[in-house]
C-alpha positions as protocol buffer text, in pm:
chain_id: "A"
residue {
  index: 1
  type: MET
  ca { x: -51 y: 1037 z: 397 }
}
residue {
  index: 2
  type: ARG
  ca { x: -322 y: 841 z: 174 }
}
residue {
  index: 3
  type: PHE
  ca { x: -309 y: 478 z: 214 }
}
residue {
  index: 4
  type: VAL
  ca { x: -487 y: 277 z: -47 }
}
residue {
  index: 5
  type: SER
  ca { x: -510 y: -95 z: -127 }
}
residue {
  index: 6
  type: PHE
  ca { x: -538 y: -142 z: -524 }
}
residue {
  index: 7
  type: ALA
  ca { x: -529 y: -422 z: -761 }
}
residue {
  index: 8
  type: VAL
  ca { x: -322 y: -406 z: -1085 }
}
residue {
  index: 9
  type: GLY
  ca { x: -461 y: -721 z: -1317 }
}
residue {
  index: 10
  type: GLY
  ca { x: -457 y: -977 z: -1103 }
}
residue {
  index: 11
  type: TYR
  ca { x: -175 y: -838 z: -826 }
}
residue {
  index: 12
  type: LYS
  ca { x: -374 y: -714 z: -503 }
}
residue {
  index: 13
  type: SER
  ca { x: -137 y: -474 z: -265 }
}
residue {
  index: 14
  type: PHE
  ca { x: -154 y: -159 z: -60 }
}
residue {
  index: 15
  type: GLY
  ca { x: 45 y: 174 z: -83 }
}
residue {
  index: 16
  type: ALA
  ca { x: 62 y: 526 z: 10 }
}
residue {
  index: 17
  type: VAL
  ca { x: 4 y: 771 z: -297 }
}
residue {
  index: 18
  type: LYS
  ca { x: 268 y: 1041 z: -377 }
}
residue {
  index: 19
  type: GLY
  ca { x: 149 y: 1263 z: -608 }
}
residue {
  index: 20
  type: ASP
  ca { x: 37 y: 1093 z: -926 }
}
residue {
  index: 21
  type: SER
  ca { x: 173 y: 776 z: -842 }
}
residue {
  index: 22
  type: LEU
  ca { x: 175 y: 530 z: -529 }
}
residue {
  index: 23
  type: VAL
  ca { x: 461 y: 355 z: -294 }
}
residue {
  index: 24
  type: ASP
  ca { x: 399 y: -29 z: -337 }
}
residue {
  index: 25
  type: ILE
  ca { x: 421 y: -72 z: 48 }
}
residue {
  index: 26
  type: GLY
  ca { x: 308 y: -419 z: 46 }
}
residue {
  index: 27
  type: LYS
  ca { x: 581 y: -513 z: -201 }
}
residue {
  index: 28
  type: ALA
  ca { x: 808 y: -272 z: 16 }
}
residue {
  index: 29
  type: PHE
  ca { x: 735 y: -500 z: 337 }
}
residue {
  index: 30
  type: GLY
  ca { x: 812 y: -829 z: 124 }
}
residue {
  index: 31
  type: GLY
  ca { x: 520 y: -1001 z: 155 }
}
residue {
  index: 32
  type: ARG
  ca { x: 536 y: -996 z: 553 }
}
residue {
  index: 33
  type: TYR
  ca { x: 183 y: -836 z: 569 }
}
residue {
  index: 34
  type: ASP
  ca { x: -52 y: -943 z: 308 }
}
residue {
  index: 35
  type: THR
  ca { x: -339 y: -649 z: 347 }
}
residue {
  index: 36
  type: PHE
  ca { x: -332 y: -316 z: 487 }
}
residue {
  index: 37
  type: GLY
  ca { x: -556 y: -486 z: 774 }
}
residue {
  index: 38
  type: ALA
  ca { x: -277 y: -701 z: 847 }
}
residue {
  index: 39
  type: VAL
  ca { x: -45 y: -419 z: 912 }
}
residue {
  index: 40
  type: LEU
  ca { x: -291 y: -229 z: 1146 }
}
residue {
  index: 41
  type: ARG
  ca { x: -352 y: -519 z: 1335 }
}
residue {
  index: 42
  type: ALA
  ca { x: 43 y: -598 z: 1362 }
}
residue {
  index: 43
  type: GLY
  ca { x: 89 y: -243 z: 1499 }
}
residue {
  index: 44
  type: ALA
  ca { x: 310 y: -157 z: 1200 }
}
residue {
  index: 45
  type: LEU
  ca { x: 157 y: 186 z: 1114 }
}
residue {
  index: 46
  type: PRO
  ca { x: 489 y: 363 z: 1154 }
}
residue {
  index: 47
  type: GLN
  ca { x: 701 y: 153 z: 960 }
}
residue {
  index: 48
  type: ALA
  ca { x: 436 y: 159 z: 697 }
}
residue {
  index: 49
  type: MET
  ca { x: 449 y: 559 z: 713 }
}
residue {
  index: 50
  type: GLU
  ca { x: 826 y: 542 z: 746 }
}
residue {
  index: 51
  type: LEU
  ca { x: 866 y: 332 z: 398 }
}
residue {
  index: 52
  type: ALA
  ca { x: 583 y: 560 z: 256 }
}
residue {
  index: 53
  type: THR
  ca { x: 837 y: 873 z: 280 }
}
residue {
  index: 54
  type: THR
  ca { x: 1127 y: 708 z: 215 }
}
residue {
  index: 55
  type: ARG
  ca { x: 1063 y: 493 z: -107 }
}
residue {
  index: 56
  type: SER
  ca { x: 1003 y: 623 z: -439 }
}
residue {
  index: 57
  type: PRO
  ca { x: 628 y: 565 z: -608 }
}
residue {
  index: 58
  type: SER
  ca { x: 664 y: 306 z: -860 }
}
residue {
  index: 59
  type: VAL
  ca { x: 303 y: 246 z: -928 }
}
residue {
  index: 60
  type: PRO
  ca { x: 100 y: 537 z: -1149 }
}
residue {
  index: 61
  type: LEU
  ca { x: -261 y: 575 z: -1024 }
}
residue {
  index: 62
  type: GLU
  ca { x: -414 y: 569 z: -1354 }
}
residue {
  index: 63
  type: THR
  ca { x: -282 y: 188 z: -1410 }
}
residue {
  index: 64
  type: ILE
  ca { x: -492 y: 88 z: -1032 }
}
residue {
  index: 65
  type: ARG
  ca { x: -801 y: -28 z: -947 }
}
residue {
  index: 66
  type: TYR
  ca { x: -903 y: 97 z: -621 }
}
residue {
  index: 67
  type: LEU
  ca { x: -1000 y: -161 z: -329 }
}
residue {
  index: 68
  type: PRO
  ca { x: -1187 y: -112 z: 4 }
}
residue {
  index: 69
  type: PRO
  ca { x: -894 y: 61 z: 211 }
}
residue {
  index: 70
  type: VAL
  ca { x: -891 y: -228 z: 470 }
}
residue {
  index: 71
  type: PRO
  ca { x: -1056 y: -491 z: 326 }
}
residue {
  index: 72
  type: ASP
  ca { x: -1017 y: -744 z: 620 }
}
residue {
  index: 73
  type: PRO
  ca { x: -1084 y: -507 z: 897 }
}
């Protein structure tokens, strides 16, 4: 499983790559975690992995700009 942080226009989030798209995990968490670093610090990686496997991808990779995976280590 590959996690990425990304931007689309002015929107920033993080997600998991599935094929040529990604699951927007930041959105799936409902704003509870602003960054992937916040997920890691909260010990919520298992929940992120579950969301990544159970949700359908919704953001085409060709539309995103990659950000550092953990922008706030």
